[in-house]
N, CA and C atoms as a LAMMPS dump frame, in Angstrom:
ITEM: TIMESTEP
0
ITEM: NUMBER OF ATOMS
537
ITEM: BOX BOUNDS ff ff ff
-5.0000000000000000e+02 5.0000000000000000e+02
-5.0000000000000000e+02 5.0000000000000000e+02
-5.0000000000000000e+02 5.0000000000000000e+02
ITEM: ATOMS id mol type element x y z
1 1 1 N -9.62 -18.961 1.969
2 1 2 C -8.481 -18.12 2.325
3 1 3 C -7.635 -17.85 1.077
4 2 1 N -6.921 -16.774 1.126
5 2 2 C -6.111 -16.374 -0.015
6 2 3 C -4.765 -17.11 0
7 3 1 N -4.127 -17.075 -1.148
8 3 2 C -2.86 -17.78 -1.308
9 3 3 C -1.789 -17.241 -0.367
10 4 1 N -1.688 -15.92 -0.249
11 4 2 C -0.659 -15.319 0.596
12 4 3 C -0.943 -15.543 2.08
13 5 1 N -2.214 -15.578 2.454
14 5 2 C -2.568 -15.842 3.856
15 5 3 C -2.226 -17.289 4.23
16 6 1 N -2.516 -18.226 3.34
17 6 2 C -2.137 -19.621 3.578
18 6 3 C -0.623 -19.75 3.699
19 7 1 N 0.1 -19.05 2.824
20 7 2 C 1.556 -19.057 2.851
21 7 3 C 2.076 -18.529 4.186
22 8 1 N 1.418 -17.496 4.718
23 8 2 C 1.827 -16.929 6
24 8 3 C 1.728 -17.967 7.114
25 9 1 N 0.582 -18.637 7.208
26 9 2 C 0.386 -19.581 8.305
27 9 3 C 1.209 -20.861 8.137
28 10 1 N 1.428 -21.303 6.905
29 10 2 C 2.154 -22.554 6.679
30 10 3 C 3.675 -22.38 6.697
31 11 1 N 4.179 -21.297 6.12
32 11 2 C 5.623 -21.139 5.948
33 11 3 C 6.226 -20.021 6.804
34 12 1 N 5.596 -18.855 6.789
35 12 2 C 6.189 -17.673 7.406
36 12 3 C 6.214 -17.784 8.925
37 13 1 N 5.11 -18.218 9.525
38 13 2 C 5.057 -18.292 10.996
39 13 3 C 6.141 -19.207 11.553
40 14 1 N 6.278 -20.461 11.065
41 14 2 C 7.371 -21.295 11.602
42 14 3 C 8.766 -20.73 11.32
43 15 1 N 8.935 -20.143 10.128
44 15 2 C 10.244 -19.579 9.764
45 15 3 C 10.611 -18.418 10.682
46 16 1 N 9.703 -17.475 10.887
47 16 2 C 9.994 -16.315 11.736
48 16 3 C 10.116 -16.7 13.204
49 17 1 N 9.353 -17.685 13.616
50 17 2 C 9.426 -18.119 15.013
51 17 3 C 10.822 -18.634 15.349
52 18 1 N 11.395 -19.42 14.439
53 18 2 C 12.745 -19.932 14.686
54 18 3 C 13.806 -18.856 14.429
55 19 1 N 13.605 -18.042 13.399
56 19 2 C 14.574 -17.015 13.039
57 19 3 C 14.698 -15.931 14.111
58 20 1 N 13.566 -15.518 14.69
59 20 2 C 13.565 -14.446 15.683
60 20 3 C 13.645 -14.974 17.112
61 21 1 N 13.634 -16.299 17.281
62 21 2 C 13.744 -16.893 18.603
63 21 3 C 12.521 -16.647 19.478
64 22 1 N 11.344 -16.751 18.888
65 22 2 C 10.111 -16.517 19.621
66 22 3 C 9.573 -17.829 20.176
67 23 1 N 8.926 -17.78 21.33
68 23 2 C 8.468 -19.003 21.986
69 23 3 C 7.018 -19.344 21.676
70 24 1 N 6.284 -18.432 21.023
71 24 2 C 4.861 -18.621 20.842
72 24 3 C 4.459 -18.127 19.452
73 25 1 N 3.504 -18.782 18.808
74 25 2 C 3.043 -18.344 17.489
75 25 3 C 2.403 -16.962 17.524
76 26 1 N 1.832 -16.575 18.666
77 26 2 C 1.182 -15.277 18.772
78 26 3 C 2.183 -14.125 18.877
79 27 1 N 3.439 -14.42 19.135
80 27 2 C 4.483 -13.396 19.176
81 27 3 C 5.017 -13.065 17.785
82 28 1 N 4.72 -13.91 16.803
83 28 2 C 5.228 -13.73 15.449
84 28 3 C 4.587 -12.476 14.845
85 29 1 N 5.378 -11.617 14.205
86 29 2 C 4.824 -10.414 13.581
87 29 3 C 3.765 -10.773 12.536
88 30 1 N 2.746 -9.928 12.421
89 30 2 C 1.711 -10.143 11.416
90 30 3 C 1.263 -8.794 10.856
91 31 1 N 0.591 -8.855 9.725
92 31 2 C 0.089 -7.657 9.078
93 31 3 C -1.241 -7.258 9.69
94 32 1 N -1.429 -5.958 9.926
95 32 2 C -2.702 -5.456 10.44
96 32 3 C -3.572 -4.908 9.314
97 33 1 N -2.963 -4.045 8.485
98 33 2 C -3.731 -3.427 7.407
99 33 3 C -2.794 -2.847 6.359
100 34 1 N -3.363 -2.525 5.212
101 34 2 C -2.657 -1.831 4.149
102 34 3 C -3.502 -0.625 3.776
103 35 1 N -2.888 0.56 3.77
104 35 2 C -3.601 1.796 3.445
105 35 3 C -3.079 2.314 2.11
106 36 1 N -3.992 2.553 1.166
107 36 2 C -3.656 3.117 -0.133
108 36 3 C -4.166 4.547 -0.173
109 37 1 N -3.315 5.475 -0.611
110 37 2 C -3.671 6.888 -0.623
111 37 3 C -3.223 7.496 -1.942
112 38 1 N -4.118 8.244 -2.555
113 38 2 C -3.807 8.902 -3.819
114 38 3 C -4.149 10.38 -3.677
115 39 1 N -3.155 11.239 -3.711
116 39 2 C -3.386 12.677 -3.65
117 39 3 C -3.537 13.234 -5.054
118 40 1 N -4.534 14.094 -5.235
119 40 2 C -4.804 14.657 -6.556
120 40 3 C -4.787 16.17 -6.432
121 41 1 N -3.688 16.787 -6.806
122 41 2 C -3.556 18.23 -6.7
123 41 3 C -4.487 18.981 -7.627
124 42 1 N -4.782 18.405 -8.808
125 42 2 C -5.658 19.077 -9.77
126 42 3 C -7.112 19.068 -9.306
127 43 1 N -7.412 18.277 -8.268
128 43 2 C -8.781 18.164 -7.78
129 43 3 C -9.322 19.445 -7.187
130 44 1 N -8.443 20.367 -6.833
131 44 2 C -8.915 21.637 -6.268
132 44 3 C -9.633 22.474 -7.32
133 45 1 N -9.235 22.317 -8.588
134 45 2 C -9.851 23.121 -9.635
135 45 3 C -11.011 22.404 -10.328
136 46 1 N -10.974 21.06 -10.385
137 46 2 C -12.014 20.315 -11.092
138 46 3 C -12.298 19.015 -10.348
139 47 1 N -13.545 18.785 -10.002
140 47 2 C -13.905 17.614 -9.201
141 47 3 C -13.873 16.317 -9.996
142 48 1 N -13.802 16.368 -11.318
143 48 2 C -13.766 15.125 -12.103
144 48 3 C -12.467 14.349 -11.849
145 49 1 N -11.394 15.063 -11.493
146 49 2 C -10.134 14.379 -11.177
147 49 3 C -10.275 13.539 -9.912
148 50 1 N -10.999 14.053 -8.937
149 50 2 C -11.231 13.314 -7.693
150 50 3 C -12.08 12.079 -7.978
151 51 1 N -13.119 12.254 -8.762
152 51 2 C -14.001 11.133 -9.109
153 51 3 C -13.221 10.04 -9.837
154 52 1 N -12.361 10.44 -10.763
155 52 2 C -11.541 9.48 -11.5
156 52 3 C -10.567 8.761 -10.56
157 53 1 N -9.972 9.494 -9.633
158 53 2 C -9.036 8.892 -8.68
159 53 3 C -9.748 7.881 -7.787
160 54 1 N -10.95 8.204 -7.334
161 54 2 C -11.712 7.271 -6.499
162 54 3 C -12.046 6.002 -7.285
163 55 1 N -12.446 6.15 -8.541
164 55 2 C -12.777 4.981 -9.373
165 55 3 C -11.554 4.1 -9.599
166 56 1 N -10.406 4.714 -9.911
167 56 2 C -9.191 3.935 -10.163
168 56 3 C -8.707 3.235 -8.896
169 57 1 N -8.755 3.92 -7.767
170 57 2 C -8.329 3.318 -6.503
171 57 3 C -9.27 2.185 -6.103
172 58 1 N -10.558 2.325 -6.4
173 58 2 C -11.518 1.251 -6.145
174 58 3 C -11.189 0.029 -6.983
175 59 1 N -10.818 0.228 -8.25
176 59 2 C -10.441 -0.898 -9.113
177 59 3 C -9.173 -1.571 -8.611
178 60 1 N -8.195 -0.775 -8.226
179 60 2 C -6.917 -1.32 -7.763
180 60 3 C -7.096 -2.11 -6.474
181 61 1 N -7.859 -1.58 -5.532
182 61 2 C -7.993 -2.187 -4.211
183 61 3 C -9.021 -3.305 -4.164
184 62 1 N -10.03 -3.246 -5.032
185 62 2 C -11.102 -4.223 -4.953
186 62 3 C -12.081 -3.895 -3.836
187 63 1 N -12.05 -2.67 -3.376
188 63 2 C -12.907 -2.199 -2.292
189 63 3 C -13.163 -0.717 -2.534
190 64 1 N -14.35 -0.248 -2.163
191 64 2 C -14.736 1.139 -2.417
192 64 3 C -13.799 2.125 -1.727
193 65 1 N -13.261 3.032 -2.5
194 65 2 C -12.402 4.096 -1.964
195 65 3 C -13.257 5.308 -1.622
196 66 1 N -12.745 6.155 -0.744
197 66 2 C -13.451 7.374 -0.366
198 66 3 C -12.593 8.586 -0.718
199 67 1 N -13.27 9.693 -1.013
200 67 2 C -12.571 10.944 -1.281
201 67 3 C -12.135 11.542 0.048
202 68 1 N -10.929 12.106 0.073
203 68 2 C -10.43 12.736 1.292
204 68 3 C -10.512 14.243 1.142
205 69 1 N -10.708 14.911 2.267
206 69 2 C -10.866 16.362 2.268
207 69 3 C -9.689 17.016 2.989
208 70 1 N -9.408 18.257 2.62
209 70 2 C -8.334 19.024 3.257
210 70 3 C -8.735 19.377 4.686
211 71 1 N -7.801 19.25 5.606
212 71 2 C -8.069 19.572 7.009
213 71 3 C -7.934 21.054 7.294
214 72 1 N -7.029 21.707 6.566
215 72 2 C -6.764 23.128 6.798
216 72 3 C -6.854 23.889 5.481
217 73 1 N -7.092 25.149 5.586
218 73 2 C -7.028 26.042 4.426
219 73 3 C -5.588 26.504 4.25
220 74 1 N -5.096 26.468 3.017
221 74 2 C -3.74 26.93 2.707
222 74 3 C -3.85 27.858 1.495
223 75 1 N -3.681 29.128 1.722
224 75 2 C -3.875 30.124 0.669
225 75 3 C -2.874 29.956 -0.47
226 76 1 N -1.644 29.575 -0.152
227 76 2 C -0.616 29.408 -1.172
228 76 3 C -0.94 28.318 -2.177
229 77 1 N -1.7 27.345 -1.767
230 77 2 C -2.093 26.245 -2.654
231 77 3 C -3.513 26.416 -3.186
232 78 1 N -4.147 27.556 -2.86
233 78 2 C -5.54 27.82 -3.233
234 78 3 C -6.437 26.687 -2.751
235 79 1 N -6.273 26.346 -1.489
236 79 2 C -6.954 25.208 -0.894
237 79 3 C -7.794 25.665 0.291
238 80 1 N -9.046 25.215 0.334
239 80 2 C -9.928 25.552 1.442
240 80 3 C -10.197 24.329 2.29
241 81 1 N -10.484 24.552 3.547
242 81 2 C -10.806 23.459 4.458
243 81 3 C -12.067 22.745 3.959
244 82 1 N -12.014 21.396 3.935
245 82 2 C -13.151 20.6 3.499
246 82 3 C -13.189 20.316 2.015
247 83 1 N -12.288 20.909 1.253
248 83 2 C -12.246 20.689 -0.188
249 83 3 C -11.654 19.314 -0.487
250 84 1 N -12.205 18.596 -1.446
251 84 2 C -11.734 17.257 -1.809
252 84 3 C -10.366 17.352 -2.479
253 85 1 N -9.394 16.55 -1.965
254 85 2 C -8.027 16.631 -2.49
255 85 3 C -7.422 15.268 -2.826
256 86 1 N -8.136 14.178 -2.61
257 86 2 C -7.555 12.873 -2.896
258 86 3 C -8.528 11.749 -2.618
259 87 1 N -7.973 10.526 -2.604
260 87 2 C -8.77 9.332 -2.34
261 87 3 C -7.945 8.369 -1.504
262 88 1 N -8.622 7.567 -0.693
263 88 2 C -7.914 6.58 0.127
264 88 3 C -8.805 5.372 0.376
265 89 1 N -8.15 4.265 0.712
266 89 2 C -8.863 3.044 1.075
267 89 3 C -7.984 2.257 2.041
268 90 1 N -8.608 1.615 3.025
269 90 2 C -7.903 0.776 3.988
270 90 3 C -8.318 -0.669 3.759
271 91 1 N -7.333 -1.534 3.557
272 91 2 C -7.595 -2.954 3.301
273 91 3 C -7.206 -3.776 4.513
274 92 1 N -8.052 -4.716 4.879
275 92 2 C -7.773 -5.638 5.974
276 92 3 C -8.127 -7.051 5.528
277 93 1 N -7.633 -8.032 6.272
278 93 2 C -7.937 -9.447 6.097
279 93 3 C -7.665 -9.927 4.669
280 94 1 N -8.606 -10.62 4.056
281 94 2 C -8.361 -11.264 2.762
282 94 3 C -8.042 -10.268 1.65
283 95 1 N -8.722 -9.132 1.625
284 95 2 C -8.441 -8.134 0.577
285 95 3 C -7.021 -7.586 0.699
286 96 1 N -6.537 -7.464 1.927
287 96 2 C -5.171 -6.999 2.156
288 96 3 C -4.174 -8 1.567
289 97 1 N -4.373 -9.286 1.855
290 97 2 C -3.469 -10.308 1.339
291 97 3 C -3.538 -10.394 -0.185
292 98 1 N -4.745 -10.285 -0.754
293 98 2 C -4.883 -10.322 -2.212
294 98 3 C -4.165 -9.147 -2.863
295 99 1 N -4.306 -7.951 -2.272
296 99 2 C -3.633 -6.782 -2.832
297 99 3 C -2.114 -6.943 -2.764
298 100 1 N -1.593 -7.367 -1.612
299 100 2 C -0.144 -7.528 -1.472
300 100 3 C 0.398 -8.57 -2.446
301 101 1 N -0.365 -9.632 -2.663
302 101 2 C 0.039 -10.665 -3.621
303 101 3 C 0.154 -10.063 -5.024
304 102 1 N -0.841 -9.258 -5.424
305 102 2 C -0.793 -8.609 -6.738
306 102 3 C 0.32 -7.573 -6.809
307 103 1 N 0.545 -6.855 -5.705
308 103 2 C 1.606 -5.838 -5.686
309 103 3 C 2.982 -6.473 -5.862
310 104 1 N 3.256 -7.517 -5.101
311 104 2 C 4.578 -8.14 -5.115
312 104 3 C 4.852 -8.89 -6.414
313 105 1 N 3.863 -9.66 -6.881
314 105 2 C 4.096 -10.572 -8.002
315 105 3 C 3.74 -10.015 -9.37
316 106 1 N 2.865 -9.013 -9.443
317 106 2 C 2.434 -8.511 -10.748
318 106 3 C 2.834 -7.055 -10.963
319 107 1 N 2.467 -6.177 -10.025
320 107 2 C 2.629 -4.736 -10.258
321 107 3 C 4.079 -4.27 -10.188
322 108 1 N 4.793 -4.616 -9.106
323 108 2 C 6.173 -4.128 -8.97
324 108 3 C 7.095 -4.613 -10.092
325 109 1 N 6.984 -5.857 -10.569
326 109 2 C 7.828 -6.238 -11.71
327 109 3 C 7.525 -5.457 -12.994
328 110 1 N 6.35 -4.82 -13.077
329 110 2 C 5.991 -4.04 -14.262
330 110 3 C 6.554 -2.625 -14.221
331 111 1 N 7.138 -2.21 -13.1
332 111 2 C 7.709 -0.871 -12.982
333 111 3 C 8.97 -0.792 -13.831
334 112 1 N 9.058 0.277 -14.606
335 112 2 C 10.218 0.452 -15.47
336 112 3 C 11.469 0.713 -14.638
337 113 1 N 12.567 0.058 -14.943
338 113 2 C 13.858 0.191 -14.259
339 113 3 C 13.752 -0.102 -12.765
340 114 1 N 12.982 -1.109 -12.408
341 114 2 C 12.789 -1.457 -11
342 114 3 C 13.988 -2.247 -10.498
343 115 1 N 14.615 -1.758 -9.427
344 115 2 C 15.782 -2.427 -8.856
345 115 3 C 15.504 -3.013 -7.488
346 116 1 N 14.361 -2.713 -6.911
347 116 2 C 14.013 -3.212 -5.591
348 116 3 C 13.519 -2.093 -4.694
349 117 1 N 12.987 -2.49 -3.537
350 117 2 C 12.462 -1.534 -2.562
351 117 3 C 13.531 -1.2 -1.529
352 118 1 N 13.519 0.024 -1.061
353 118 2 C 14.484 0.472 -0.065
354 118 3 C 14.092 -0.025 1.322
355 119 1 N 15.088 -0.448 2.084
356 119 2 C 14.839 -0.859 3.467
357 119 3 C 14.773 0.341 4.405
358 120 1 N 15.039 1.526 3.888
359 120 2 C 15.041 2.732 4.712
360 120 3 C 13.644 3.329 4.882
361 121 1 N 12.635 2.729 4.297
362 121 2 C 11.283 3.297 4.332
363 121 3 C 10.452 2.831 5.516
364 122 1 N 11.079 2.232 6.514
365 122 2 C 10.368 1.883 7.742
366 122 3 C 10.31 3.134 8.618
367 123 1 N 9.243 3.274 9.383
368 123 2 C 9.026 4.5 10.142
369 123 3 C 9.509 4.445 11.587
370 124 1 N 10.124 3.369 12.021
371 124 2 C 10.578 3.258 13.397
372 124 3 C 9.549 2.594 14.299
373 125 1 N 8.345 2.414 13.804
374 125 2 C 7.269 1.768 14.56
375 125 3 C 6.829 0.456 13.92
376 126 1 N 7.594 -0.046 12.953
377 126 2 C 7.271 -1.315 12.317
378 126 3 C 6.374 -1.209 11.102
379 127 1 N 6.163 -0.008 10.577
380 127 2 C 5.324 0.184 9.399
381 127 3 C 6.203 0.511 8.202
382 128 1 N 5.788 0.058 7.018
383 128 2 C 6.573 0.272 5.804
384 128 3 C 5.753 1.074 4.799
385 129 1 N 6.372 2.1 4.206
386 129 2 C 5.699 2.943 3.222
387 129 3 C 6.457 2.906 1.907
388 130 1 N 5.711 2.894 0.822
389 130 2 C 6.344 2.978 -0.487
390 130 3 C 5.479 3.822 -1.398
391 131 1 N 6.113 4.487 -2.322
392 131 2 C 5.411 5.328 -3.28
393 131 3 C 5.487 4.722 -4.662
394 132 1 N 4.395 4.783 -5.374
395 132 2 C 4.33 4.296 -6.752
396 132 3 C 4.039 5.511 -7.618
397 133 1 N 4.831 5.714 -8.66
398 133 2 C 4.711 6.916 -9.469
399 133 3 C 3.557 6.871 -10.464
400 134 1 N 3.179 5.672 -10.925
401 134 2 C 2.126 5.556 -11.923
402 134 3 C 1.145 4.477 -11.503
403 135 1 N -0.148 4.792 -11.534
404 135 2 C -1.145 3.806 -11.158
405 135 3 C -1.374 2.783 -12.267
406 136 1 N -0.812 3 -13.441
407 136 2 C -1.066 2.095 -14.564
408 136 3 C -0.255 0.804 -14.492
409 137 1 N 0.589 0.628 -13.458
410 137 2 C 1.318 -0.633 -13.32
411 137 3 C 0.397 -1.752 -12.854
412 138 1 N -0.775 -1.405 -12.341
413 138 2 C -1.728 -2.418 -11.908
414 138 3 C -2.554 -2.867 -13.106
415 139 1 N -2.727 -4.17 -13.284
416 139 2 C -3.457 -4.664 -14.46
417 139 3 C -4.946 -4.318 -14.449
418 140 1 N -5.496 -3.967 -13.296
419 140 2 C -6.918 -3.622 -13.216
420 140 3 C -7.231 -2.292 -13.89
421 141 1 N -6.234 -1.428 -14
422 141 2 C -6.427 -0.107 -14.598
423 141 3 C -6.12 -0.206 -16.086
424 142 1 N -7.132 0.053 -16.909
425 142 2 C -6.943 0.034 -18.36
426 142 3 C -6.244 1.326 -18.775
427 143 1 N -5.119 1.186 -19.457
428 143 2 C -4.316 2.343 -19.85
429 143 3 C -5.098 3.253 -20.791
430 144 1 N -5.961 2.684 -21.63
431 144 2 C -6.725 3.482 -22.585
432 144 3 C -7.754 4.387 -21.896
433 145 1 N -8.22 4.012 -20.696
434 145 2 C -9.224 4.803 -19.984
435 145 3 C -8.616 5.866 -19.068
436 146 1 N -7.295 5.849 -18.883
437 146 2 C -6.637 6.764 -17.961
438 146 3 C -6.394 8.099 -18.66
439 147 1 N -6.906 9.162 -18.026
440 147 2 C -6.682 10.501 -18.574
441 147 3 C -5.437 11.133 -17.972
442 148 1 N -5.246 10.968 -16.667
443 148 2 C -4.097 11.553 -15.964
444 148 3 C -3.361 10.465 -15.194
445 149 1 N -2.043 10.576 -15.183
446 149 2 C -1.221 9.657 -14.404
447 149 3 C -1.096 10.228 -12.998
448 150 1 N -1.437 9.402 -11.991
449 150 2 C -1.347 9.82 -10.592
450 150 3 C -0.406 8.895 -9.85
451 151 1 N 0.186 9.411 -8.795
452 151 2 C 0.992 8.598 -7.906
453 151 3 C 0.108 7.92 -6.876
454 152 1 N 0.709 7.015 -6.131
455 152 2 C -0.039 6.232 -5.158
456 152 3 C 0.885 5.916 -3.996
457 153 1 N 0.416 6.101 -2.773
458 153 2 C 1.179 5.74 -1.585
459 153 3 C 0.6 4.464 -1.005
460 154 1 N 1.48 3.54 -0.626
461 154 2 C 1.066 2.284 -0.013
462 154 3 C 1.754 2.194 1.35
463 155 1 N 0.973 2.012 2.414
464 155 2 C 1.51 1.87 3.758
465 155 3 C 1.108 0.5 4.277
466 156 1 N 2.109 -0.313 4.632
467 156 2 C 1.871 -1.641 5.19
468 156 3 C 2.065 -1.528 6.698
469 157 1 N 0.999 -1.775 7.46
470 157 2 C 1.017 -1.624 8.91
471 157 3 C 1.115 -3.006 9.545
472 158 1 N 2.1 -3.178 10.442
473 158 2 C 2.283 -4.446 11.143
474 158 3 C 1.943 -4.267 12.622
475 159 1 N 1.926 -5.375 13.348
476 159 2 C 1.568 -5.312 14.773
477 159 3 C 2.777 -5.179 15.691
478 160 1 N 3.979 -5.016 15.143
479 160 2 C 5.174 -4.915 15.971
480 160 3 C 5.679 -3.473 15.984
481 161 1 N 6.383 -3.105 17.053
482 161 2 C 6.961 -1.769 17.174
483 161 3 C 8.434 -1.755 16.794
484 162 1 N 8.888 -2.802 16.155
485 162 2 C 10.295 -3.016 15.896
486 162 3 C 10.499 -3.133 14.387
487 163 1 N 11.36 -2.287 13.811
488 163 2 C 11.608 -2.335 12.375
489 163 3 C 12.303 -3.619 11.938
490 164 1 N 13.13 -4.185 12.798
491 164 2 C 13.851 -5.412 12.444
492 164 3 C 12.869 -6.569 12.261
493 165 1 N 11.913 -6.696 13.179
494 165 2 C 10.917 -7.767 13.074
495 165 3 C 9.986 -7.522 11.895
496 166 1 N 9.609 -6.269 11.655
497 166 2 C 8.747 -5.947 10.525
498 166 3 C 9.462 -6.231 9.204
499 167 1 N 10.748 -5.907 9.126
500 167 2 C 11.523 -6.189 7.918
501 167 3 C 11.636 -7.689 7.683
502 168 1 N 11.806 -8.457 8.746
503 168 2 C 11.863 -9.91 8.611
504 168 3 C 10.532 -10.461 8.095
505 169 1 N 9.425 -9.894 8.561
506 169 2 C 8.103 -10.316 8.099
507 169 3 C 7.926 -10.036 6.612
508 170 1 N 8.241 -8.821 6.19
509 170 2 C 8.064 -8.472 4.779
510 170 3 C 9.04 -9.234 3.886
511 171 1 N 10.24 -9.492 4.378
512 171 2 C 11.208 -10.299 3.626
513 171 3 C 10.69 -11.724 3.451
514 172 1 N 10.016 -12.254 4.491
515 172 2 C 9.434 -13.594 4.402
516 172 3 C 8.288 -13.634 3.395
517 173 1 N 7.626 -12.512 3.195
518 173 2 C 6.563 -12.412 2.183
519 173 3 C 7.13 -12.165 0.783
520 174 1 N 8.452 -12.211 0.637
521 174 2 C 9.14 -12.031 -0.635
522 174 3 C 9.037 -10.615 -1.199
523 175 1 N 9.018 -9.617 -0.315
524 175 2 C 9.116 -8.227 -0.774
525 175 3 C 10.48 -8.062 -1.427
526 176 1 N 10.564 -7.46 -2.595
527 176 2 C 11.853 -7.351 -3.307
528 176 3 C 12.728 -6.207 -2.787
529 177 1 N 13.32 -6.408 -1.606
530 177 2 C 14.188 -5.382 -1.034
531 177 3 C 15.543 -5.389 -1.715
532 178 1 N 16.168 -4.192 -1.795
533 178 2 C 17.518 -4.066 -2.307
534 178 3 C 18.47 -4.568 -1.232
535 179 1 N 19.458 -5.33 -1.599
536 179 2 C 20.377 -5.899 -0.61
537 179 3 C 21.277 -4.889 0.022
């Protein structure tokens, strides 16, 4: 088991159970999955950008990423239905915990002028989204091999429908929220 998963079962579950007044360990909020998404606007003109994005996302996640296709044609963006426009990967179980551990302890502290994460990024259903402006904050991506800087979206999905319980869960995982 991973370090963060062990931490969840040993420390977080008892802490949240008493903090939220829950009567059962199965009522304690838990993580379901983490979805990483990288949109590549330049991919419409050249497919090498999509290939590079898939490779970088695979390195960051530790799991094979897939190219995503446009659902609709949009003439203003010179985009056709089915055209490759980005990359995504869904992490579950041990890979999810390993990624979150690297995100919290290694990648986010490397962000320039980082002051913390906003608590306003919950969606009302217990899920948290954050945007990363540069993929080079992850140590797996070699800066010398990067041709283009891309952004990255990270969505942390929990099993609760309540933002308060989800925020308590992420706070227990030491997410660096702004006070």
